[in-house]
Every structure is written in structure tokens, then in C-alpha cells.
C-alpha positions in Angstrom: 28.3 103.6 22.2 29.1 101.0 20.5 29.0 97.4 20.6 30.9 95.5 23.2 34.0 93.4 21.3 33.0 90.3 23.1 29.9 89.9 21.8 30.8 90.6 18.1 30.5 87.3 15.8 33.7 85.8 15.1 34.8 83.1 12.5 37.9 80.8 11.9 37.9 81.3 8.2 41.4 82.8 7.0 40.8 86.2 5.6 40.0 86.1 1.6 42.4 88.2 -1.0 39.7 90.8 -1.0 39.7 91.4 2.6 43.8 91.5 2.3 43.7 93.9 0.0 41.2 96.3 2.0 43.5 95.9 5.1 46.6 96.4 2.9 44.8 99.6 1.4 43.9 100.7 4.6 46.4 100.4 6.9 49.7 100.6 4.1 50.5 104.2 4.9 50.9 103.9 8.8 53.1 100.8 8.4 55.4 102.8 5.6 55.2 105.5 8.3 56.4 103.3 11.1 59.0 101.8 8.8 60.7 104.9 7.6 60.9 106.0 11.1 62.0 103.1 12.7 64.4 101.6 10.2 66.6 104.3 7.7 67.1 102.5 4.6 70.9 102.5 3.6 71.9 101.5 0.3 74.8 100.0 -0.3 75.9 98.2 -3.2 78.7 95.5 -2.6 80.6 94.2 -5.6 79.6 90.4 -6.0 82.3 88.1 -7.1 81.8 84.7 -8.3 82.2 82.0 -5.7 84.0 79.9 -8.3 86.8 82.8 -8.8 87.4 83.3 -5.0 88.4 79.6 -5.1 90.4 79.5 -7.6 92.7 82.9 -6.1 92.2 80.8 -2.8 94.0 77.6 -4.6 96.5 79.7 -6.2 97.5 81.3 -3.1 98.1 78.1 -1.7 99.7 76.7 -4.4 102.6 79.5 -4.0 102.6 79.1 -0.4 103.4 75.5 -0.8 105.9 75.8 -3.5 107.8 79.0 -1.6 108.3 76.7 1.8 109.4 73.8 -0.4 111.9 75.9 -2.3 113.2 77.7 0.8 113.9 74.5 2.4 117.9 73.6 3.4 117.3 70.1 1.8 116.4 71.8 -1.7 119.2 74.4 -1.4 121.6 71.3 -1.1 120.3 69.6 -4.1 121.0 73.1 -5.5 124.3 73.0 -4.3 124.7 69.2 -5.8 123.5 69.8 -9.5 125.4 73.4 -9.7 128.5 73.7 -7.8 128.5 77.7 -8.7 125.5 77.9 -6.2 127.4 77.2 -3.1 130.0 80.3 -3.9 127.2 83.0 -4.1 123.7 83.1 -2.1 122.8 85.7 -4.9 123.0 83.1 -7.8 121.2 80.7 -5.6 118.5 83.0 -5.0 118.0 83.6 -9.0 118.4 80.2 -9.6 115.4 79.3 -6.9 113.6 82.2 -8.2 113.7 80.7 -11.7 112.6 77.7 -10.8 109.7 79.2 -8.6 108.7 80.8 -11.6 108.6 77.7 -14.0 107.0 75.5 -12.0 104.2 77.7 -11.0 103.7 78.8 -14.8 103.2 75.1 -15.4 101.1 74.2 -12.8 99.1 77.0 -12.9 98.4 76.6 -17.1 97.9 72.7 -16.7 95.8 72.8 -13.6 93.1 75.2 -14.3 92.6 74.3 -17.8 
């Protein structure tokens, strides 16, 4: 028949590189078959974006949001009414002036902040 498993000699030494290579050579095909059956491979390539670029975009977005909130405040409207009296007569002129100020502040801030 064969040897009884409990009577076989056992050592506590770790396997050598040759023994590992032999085991990989003997059982490599079975492992590959099991991996292919159990885990189908899906190759999806996601574009990699540098983390620094993402941080700059988030900072820019936060700057834009803060500027927008500041310029849409009623207190700022009253300041524009005092500086340019024509803005009190027309909301459209106030909107254009605030948009122009928004653009200038954003341009200055982004050009000096990111350099």
C-alpha cells in the first residue's frame, strides 16, 4: 500500500529555494486553473491624476465659492451703492460690476497664489 503518514520523518527546517521551485513547478498549473475559474480577470485602466493637481482644483473651487459668497452679500451691495450710485438704479449694472470685480479678484488671486 504505502507508508503511514504519522510514521513519516518530519523536520522543522523551512523549505529551500530548490524545494520551493519544485513545488511551484509541480502545482503551478493547478493553481492557475483554480485562479482562472474562481476569479475572472477584468482589466480596467483608470486614468491616473496626480494628487497635487486635484488639490489645486479643490483649492480653486473653494476660492471661487468664498468669493461668490462674499460678493453676493447685502453688505457688499450697499458698498457698491455708496461707491457707484448708478448701481442703486439698476440691478443689471450692479450684476455686471460685481461680475467684473469677481473676475479681477479671481484672476489676481489665482495668478499670484499658484506661482
